N, C-alpha and C positions, 0 to 999 in steps of 0.2 A: 418448502422452497429456500434456498440459500439467498441470502441479502449480499447481492455481488457488491455491493459498496464497503459493507463490513470486510469481507474477503480483501477487496483490494486493499484498505486501509490496514489491515492486520499484513498481509506482503508488503504493502511500502513501509512500514514500520520496520520490519523483520529487514528487508535489504537495506535500507538505509543504516541500520544500526550495522548490520553486515558488514558493509563498506565503512564503518568509522565515522558518518556523517550524523552532524547535528541537522535538526530542521533549517537552521538559519543556512548551514552551508549549502544544504541541497537549494532551498530558496535563490540563493545567490548565485548558485552553478547555470540555472534555468530561467536567470533574469529576472526574476519575479520579486515581489517586495517581500520584507523578512519574515512577514508572519503568513507567507502563502502556504508553504508546508503543513503549519501548524492549523491552517484552518480547514486544510484538507483532511488530516489526520484527525480532526475534531468534529467531521462530516459539515462543516458550514459551505463547503466548495465542493466540487468535483471537478478534476481538469478535464480540458479537452483532450481530443484523441492528439493533436499536435502535442499537446504539453506533456500527456502519458508517455509517447515517444521521448521529448526531451529527458523526462524522469528516468526510463529504462535506458537510454545512452548514458547517461551519467553514473546510474548505478551499476552499468556493464551488463545488463540481463536484457531479454527479450521483452517488449510490453506486456505479451500473453501470459508471462510469470507472475505479474501482478495480478491478474484474475485466474489464478490458480488455486483452487481450493486446499489442496495438497501443498502448495507453495510454501508454507512454513508450519512450524509444528504448533502453533496458536490455532490456526484453521484446523488442524486435522483434530485436535482437542475439542474445539467448539462443535465442529460436526459430529462426532461420537456422542457427545453431551447431548445434541439434539437428538441423536438415534435411540440415545439410551432413555430419555425422557417419553419417548413415544412407545418403547416396548414393556 
């Protein structure tokens, strides 16, 4: 079973970087503390549905894209790594 939190974090990092935003920039755009996105990306917190919507809006994506296991290359690589381990 795939870890939804890991998929979310990888996609968040990917889309944030693609947008050219630092963790601090995104945190401030969604009116959260300076370390909020860092805490999410380090698995300390998981955002509420409302915050996920705010993050997606700032990044210019649909919220579901943050949960897409094929949303970024790192997720595809990790998924294939797991498949290869079991074969």
